[in-house]
N, C-alpha and C positions, 0 to 999 in steps of 0.2 A: 475694428472694434474701438470704441472710445476709451481713451485712457481714463482710469479712475484715480481720483486723488486718494492716496493712502495716508492716513494719519499715523505718525510714529507712535509706538507704544510708550507707556510711561517709562519703562526701563530704558528704551532708546533715547527718550528725551533726557533722562538722567545722565546717560553716557555722553551724549552730545557729539559734535563733530570732531572735537579734539581728543577723544578717548575717554577712558574711565576717569571719574573724579578721584583725585588722590585721597588716600585715607590719612586722616590726621594723626600726628604723633600721639595724641592723647588716646585715640582708639587703639593704636598699635600697643601702647603701654598697657592699656586695660586688658587687651587680649593676651598679651604675654603674661600679665599677672594672673589671669585665669588659668593658663596652661601650667605655670609654675605652681599655682595653688593646687591644681589637680595632682601634679607630681608629688607635692609634699603630702597631700592627703593619702595617696596610694602608699608612699613610704611609711607614713605614720601607721596606717592600717596594717601594713606588712610587719612592722615592728611589734605592734600589739599582738599579732598572731603568734610571732615567735615567743614573746614573753608569756602569753597564755599557755602555749604548748609546753614551755619550760616548767611553769608552775603546776600544771596538771599532770605532767609526765606523759603527755600525748605525743610522743615522738619516738623514733626507732633508731637503733644503731646496729651495726653488723657485729660479727664475732671479733673484729679488730677494734671496735669502739668507734667506728666511723659514723659521724652524725651529719648527714647531707644537708639538713636544714640549717644547722648551726654554721656549717662551712660556707654555704651559699649566702645566707642572710647576714652573717656577722663577720667571719674572717675575710671573705672576699671583699666585702664593703670596706674593711679597714685597709686592705692592701691595694685596692684599685686606684686611689688617688696617687699613691707612690708609683704605681705601674704606669699610669696614664700621664700624669702631670709633672712628676719629679724626674723619673728616668726616661719618660717619653718612649716607651718600648715599641720597637717595630718588629713585627713577626713575619717570617717568610717560610714557605714550605709546610704550613700547618696541615695541608691535605695528606702529608705523609703519615699522619696519625690516623689509623682506621676509625671509621664511625662505630664499629662494633667489634667485639672480640678483644683478646689480650694483645698487648704490645709492650715492649720494653724500651723506654727512652733512656739513652745513655748520654750524659753531658759532661763538659768540663766544669771544674769547681774552682772558685776563687772569691776574693772579696773580704777576707778576715772574718766577717759575719756572713753566714750562708744565705744571704738574700737572693742569690741567683736561683736557688731551688724554689723559693716562694714565688718569685716572678715567673718562673717556668710553669708553676701550678696555675697562676692566674692566666697565663697565655693559653694553656690547654683548655681551661674552663671557658674563657671568654671569647677566644678567637676561633675555636673549632666549631663547625656547624652543629655538631652533636653536643657541645658543651660538656665534654667529658671531664671526669674527676681524675686528677693525677695522684696516685697512691705512691708516696715516696718511701724509700728504704733509708733509714737514718742510723747514725751511730748510737752506741749505748748512752753516751753523754747526754744526748738530746732527751732521752726518755727518763734519765736520772735527775734531770734538772726540774725543780719544783715549778709548777705552773706551765712552763714550756712543754714539758712532757705530756701533760694532760691535754693541752691544745693540739699537740701533734697527733695524739690518738684520736681526738675528735675530728681532726681534718683527714683522717683515714690513713695515716702513716704508721709504719711499723719498723721493727728492728731489721737491720740488713743481715738477714740470715737466709740460707737456701730454702728452708721449709716454708717460711712466710712468703718469700718471693714466688716460689712455685705455686703455692696455694692461690695467691692473688692472680697470677697470670692464667692459671688453669680455669679460674672462675670468670675470665673475660675482662679483667681490669687492665687499665693502662698504668704501668709501674714505672717510676723514675728512679734512677740510680746515678750517683756521682762517684765513680770509682777512685778518683784521686784522694777522696777523703780529706783528712786534716792536712795532708801534704799539699793539697791544692789550695785550700783557703788560707793556710798559714805560710805560704811561700812569700819571700820578699818581693817588693815592687820591681826590683831590677830583673826578676825572672817572669814578669807578667806575660801571659799568653803563651808560655812554654809548658806543655803538658807534663805532669809528673807521671810516675809509674801507675799502671792500671791494675796492679795486683796480679793474682793468679787466674783471673778470668772466671770468678765465681758467678758473676752476673750473666755471662755467656752460657754457663752450664744450665742456669734456671730457664733461660730462653729456649735453648736447644731441647731440654727435657720436655717442655710444654709446647714446642713447635710454633712459638710466636715470633713475629718479626722484631728485629732490633733497629731502632731509629737513632742514628748518631745525631747529636744535637750540639750546636756551637753557640756559645753565649759571649758576646762582646759587651763590655761596659762595667761588669762587676769588679774588674781589677782596679778600677780607679775610685771606687766609693770610699775606701779606707786605705790609702797607699801605705803599706807597711814598710817602714824604713829600718826597723829593728825588732828583735824578739827578746823580751826580758825573761830569759829562760829560767833563772833562779826563782823569780816571782811566780812563774807559771808552775814550776814544780811544787812550790809552797801551796798554791791554790788548787793543785790537782788538775790543771788545765793542760791541753796539748801544746799551747803556746800563749804568750801574753803580748799582744801587738803594741808597738809604739809607732804612731802615725804623726803626721805634721800637726794634727789637732788633738790627739789623745795620747796620754792623759793630760797634756798641757792645759787644755781648755775645760777639763772636767766633763760634766754631762753634755756640754755643748759639742764636745769632740765626738760624741756618738752619732751626731747627725751626719748621714752619708752625703758625700759630694754628689751633685746632680749630673752625673755623667750620662752620656747618650748611650742607650742600650739597643743592641740588635740580637735577636734570637732566631736561629735558622734550624729547622727540622729537615735533615737530609733524607735522601731516598732510603727506604727500609732495606735491611739486609735479611732476606728470608732464611728461616731455619727448618721449615717443615719438610724440606726435600732431603735432609740429611738422613743417613741410614741409622737403624737402631744401634744404640750403644755409643753414639757420637758424644753424648753428654759426659761420658766417662773417659773420653779419649783426649789426653792433654794436648796432642798435636793439633787436633781440630779446634779446641778451645783457644789455644795460643794464637792460631792463625786468624780466627775471627776477632779476637781481642785486638791484635795488631791492626787488622783492617779497620775496626771501629776507631781506634786511636788515631790512625793516619788520616782518616776521613775528617775527624773533628779538627785536627791540627791544620790541615789544609784549608778547611772552611774558615777557621779563625783568621788566617792570613787574608783570605778574600774579604771577610767582613770588616777587618781593620782598614783595608784599602777603600772599601765602600763607605765606611763611616766618616773618614777624614778626621775632623776635629774631635777631641775627647768629649767636649760638652755640646756637640751638635751644632 
């Protein structure tokens, strides 16, 4: 059969023998501008929707005051730049958090200002496949502070009491607790990454009573954001605060001293400790509660040492 002369298509002639024709920088810039323009348009539309819902009252909150829309569209957007670009948080073990049902996250506490709890909230929301909301148990001082208390309620948090903890866990929420409390965030820099006492195991009682898993969580990085070199205890008592930190930058630099140092953060969610296999009445047995509390504390302390070795330098 005679060979037929095949004419290349227009597309083939455009490609040529040397491969596709390069795209000019101008075209790339124009395309990038279109993509960014679309993103900005979506963000603007989303913001308008939030504003409209606030003005019309067309939004819902639960019995604790949790406002999911406000948390996702406002609070998360405020803290994400700090999470991603300032502390450059790396998360591991996020699959330990179940996709559904209740769970109790128990973590170490540090940093003078409790940013570690907020960064954990962002991690659970953004890194988990189910984008779960972390409902934190906070001290009375948090909810007594003007503006901060209202924001905490809107973000779904509540007082650290047995009744609220059990109610949230029983309804299938992921609850976060930092048992060291003010002893943890107010400890001097010389004692960094050494866990303080975990109290009498009240958080364990709530988990055991509702049969949810406990997830020990280790946070490295928060200790260095405000290195506390002294505590002005007299001033703290005068102001009604648990402590008044003196750091290398605060109060010497005034408001500038409130800017946290950009330490490198690692957050690890360890394997869950199940509680649903325990016999009835275990939530009222001090021996059971103390044993699980010690187990959680030891897991977190051991993981902290591992993460510190993994991180290397303080600032990454």
